[in-house]
N, C-alpha and C positions, 0 to 999 in steps of 0.2 A: 674124767670130766663128766659133769652132769649135763643132761640134755632135757630141754623143756619144750612144750608145744608153743609154737609161734602163733598165739591167738587161735583163731579157727581156720588157719591156713592148712592144717594137716602136716606142716613141716616141723621137724625137730631141730632145735638149735642149741649150741653150747651156751652155758651160763655166762661165758665171756665171749664178746664179739670183738674181732680185731678191727679197730677203726683206722682208716688210712688217711686221715686229714693231714698228718705230718709227713706224708710221702710227697717229695717234690721240693721245690725251692723254699716254700714257707716253713719247711722243717728239715728233712733229710734229702738233699739233692742227689745222693748216690743211689742210682737205680738198683745196682747189684746188691747193695746192702739192704735196701728195702725188700727186695725179692727174698733174700735170706730170712728176713724177719717174718715174712708171710709163710714161708716154708716151715720155719721153726714153730710158728703158731699152729699150723696144720698138724705137724708131727706131735704136738702136745695135746691134740684132741679138739682144738678150736675148729669148728666147721662153718663159722659165720664171719663174713667180711663185709664191712660197711664203708662206702666211700661217697663221693658226690662230684658232680660235674665241675663245681666251682673250686674244689680243692686244687690249688696250684694251677688253676685255669685248665683243667682237664688232664694235667700230668699225673695226678694221683691215680685216676682211672687207667691211664696208660701203663703205669707201673704195676698195678694190680693185674692187668691183662697179661703182662709179661710173666708174672708169677704163676698165673693160672694155666699158662700155655704148657707147662710141664707137669701138671697134676691132673687127676681125674675130675673134670669139671662137675660132673653130676654129684660128687661128694661134697661140694662146696655150696653153701647157701650165700648167694651174692646179692648185696643190697647197694643201691645208689640213690641219688636224689637229684631233683631238678627244681629250679626257681630262681636262683641267683643270676645276676647279670653275667653273660658270657661274651659281651662285646659292647661296642658303642651304640649299636642299633637298639632303640628302646623296645623293640619286639623280640630281642634275644634274651628274654628274662620273663619271669612270672609264671602263672598257672593257667594260661590260656590254652585252648586246644591247639591253636596254631603253633605255639612254642613247644608244648609237650610232644606233639607228633614229630617235630623236627629234631628236638634235642634227644629223644630216646634213641633215635638212629645214630646220633653222634656218640652217645654213651656206649651203645652196643659195639660200634666200630672201635672206640678207644679201648674198651675192655676185651675185645676180641672174642665175643661170645654171641650166640644167637638168641639168648633169652636172659632176662633179669628176674631173679626170684622175688625181690621186693623193691618196688619203685616208690619213692617217697617224695611228697611235696615238702620242700625244705623249710618253707615258712608259709603262712597264709598270704593270700593276695586279695586285698580289699577291692581291687578293680575288676575282679572276675567272679561271676556267679559260680557257686560251688557245683551246681548242676552241670555246667560246662566242663569243669575239671573232671568230675566223676564220669561224665559221658566219654571223654577222651580216654581216660584210664580203663574204663570198661571195654572200650573198643580194642585197646592195645592188649588187654587180657584175652579177649576172644581171638585176636590174631596170633596169640602165642608169643608175643614180644615180651610180656611180663607175666609172672605167675600170680602175684598179689600186689596190693599197693597200700600205702599208709601215709601218715602225716609226721611232721617233725615240728615240735615247739608250737603246737596249736593250743590256744586257750580252751578250757573245758567246754564253754558254750558253743564254740565253733565245731568241736568234735561232735557234740550232740546235734547241731544243725545239719552237719554232713550226714549223720546216720539217718536222720529224718528225711533228708532230700533223696538219699539212695532208695529208701523204702517207697517214697511217694512216686518216684519216676522209674522204678524197676531196674535200678542200676546196681552194679557191684559196690560194696562199701569199703571204707577204710578199715583194715584189720589190725593195724598197728599204730602206735604213737611213739615218737622218739623225743622225749623231753629232757631238759637239764635236770639233773638230780644228784645230790651229794649231801654229806652231813651239813655243809654250809648253805646249801640251796634246797630247802625242803618244802617250798611252796606248793608243789604239785600234790603233796599228800592231802591237801585240803579239798581239791576239786578234780584235777586231771586223773589221778590214780583211781578214785572211786568211780568216775565215769568210765574209764577204761575197763575196770572190772565188771561194771554193769553190762557193757557191750561185748565182753569177752575178747578184748583187744590185747595183743601182745604189747609189752612196754619195753623199750630199748633205751635206757637212759644214756645221755652223753655227758661227758665230763664228770665221772664219779670222783675224780681227784680235784674237782673245783678249779679247773684251769691250772693245775699244778700246785695250788695252795696246800694240798694234802699229800704232796709227793715226798715231803721230808726236806725239801730245799729251803722252805721258809720257816722262820721262827726267831726267837730272841737270840742274838749273838751269831746268827747265820748271815751269809753274804746276801741272801735275798735277791738273787739275780737269775734270770732265765732268758731264753730266746724270746718268749712272749713279752717279757718286761721291756725288751729293747725295741719291740715293734710299735710304731707310732700309734696305730688305732687302739692298741691294748695297753699302752704304757700307764694310763691312769689307774687301771685295775691292779697294777702291781707297785704303784708308788707308795712305799711304806710310810711316807710322811703324812699321807692323808688319813684323817680320823677313821674312816671306814676300814681302811687296810690295817691300821693299828689295832683295831678291834679284832680283825682276822688273826693277826699275830698272837694276840692274847688267847684266843680260842684254840688256835693251832698248837700253842704250847701246852694247853691243858689236854688236848686230844693226844698229843705225843706222850704225855704222862699216863693217860689211859691205856694207850697201846703198850707202853712199857710194862705196865701192871699186868696186862693180859698176855704178855709174852709174844707180842706181835709187832710188826713194823707198822708205821703210820699208814703206808700204802695198803697193807693187808686189812687194817681196821676200816679204812675208808671204803674200799671196794666191796668188802664182805658186808658192810652195813647196807650197801645198795642192793646187792643180789639176794640178800636174805629177806627183803621186803616181799610179802606174799603177792603183790601185784606185778612184780618185776619178772621179766622173761630172761633178759640178757643185758649185761652192762657193757657198754662200748669203751674199750680201753684204747688209747691212742699213742702207743710208744713211738718215739723218734729213733731210738737206738735198740739194739739187741739187749743191752743191759736193762733198759727200762722194761722191756717185755718180760724178761726173766723174773723181775721183782713181783710180777703180777700173776704168773702162771699157777702159783700154789693157792691163790685166793679161794677157789671153789671148795677147798677142803676146810676152810675156816668157818667156825660157828661162834657167834658172839653170845656171851652170857647175858641173862636178864639184867644183871648188875651193871654190865658195861653199857647195855642199851639205855638203861635208866640214866646213867651218868651222861651219855650223849644227849638225851632229851633235856637234861637240866642245863646243858650248855647252849643248845639250839632247839627250842621247843618244836614239837611236831607241827607240820603245816606252815612253817615260817621260813623266810630267808634271812640269814644273818645280816646281809645288806639288802634292803627292800627292793632296790631297782634291778637286781641281778636275776632276771627271770627269762633271759634268752630272747624274748620278743616283746616289744612294746607296741600295743595296738595304736593305730593312727589317732584314735580319740584321745590318747594320752600324750602322744608325741607331736601332734600338729596343733599349734595354738588356735587356729581357726576352728578346728573341730572341738577343742576343749571348751571353747567359749560359745559354742553354737546355742 
């Protein structure tokens, strides 16, 4: 397993990060099975685990905590996130000092640890000044509750604004960004990745398999079903009768042909594409089963040829998303009609 510097944190992490989003009722409800997946990943050389408070409403963090209870905690780089709603109370969400200070304690309790290596803002919060968020995170860092902090799915301009705010106010800065990135979702190549490189930030892409589209499950003549396809809020993303998804099927078929020509599985092609970008630190893989984990453990050894990379570029040009709206976060100015027309 290769290890890379996590931005300017001084921490070394594996090029694959074990994502725990599928641990719990939204994915794999079997705690013992999930713990085995964590231990297998650690045995394979993965030293980086990423979860979030909202994953199965805290249950993912609890499962990760169970897995870490029987290993050397100091050999694991542990990341989690805050922002999403954790209750009906409108103050149990967001990026305010009030909520961050409360929820970090809840995450520490669920994880069963006394510090978090990387604490991330899961999404931007338009209702909170970035200085307030940075101030709270800096105080948690000074208190030893967290080692470093970062962002997830922030637009490039907000990453820059946060860097400037930290400098102006003498606060610690965001050292990592966790964006969506895959062969089908390449929009961050146009702005987020250059900005991250400019500021020396670690980049930890989520969904390198494009939400399962590059898992080998989808394609012409295949059943095209998955747990996510059955989930109400995600069902439209997997409805193969929609024109956008029909286009995905066409591209996935061609990518499968590329993978076959290169002697790779589609999973290997997809994840190796992500981790071989010079701006990328570690790709977050999110297996639901042990079988899914095993299909990805060999990816760090895969190197794609220039011919293969050129063929991928011809299918999905650099800096573009195959489906324009799939960027992980839609700013309020685009999603709220009143703001769009102001």
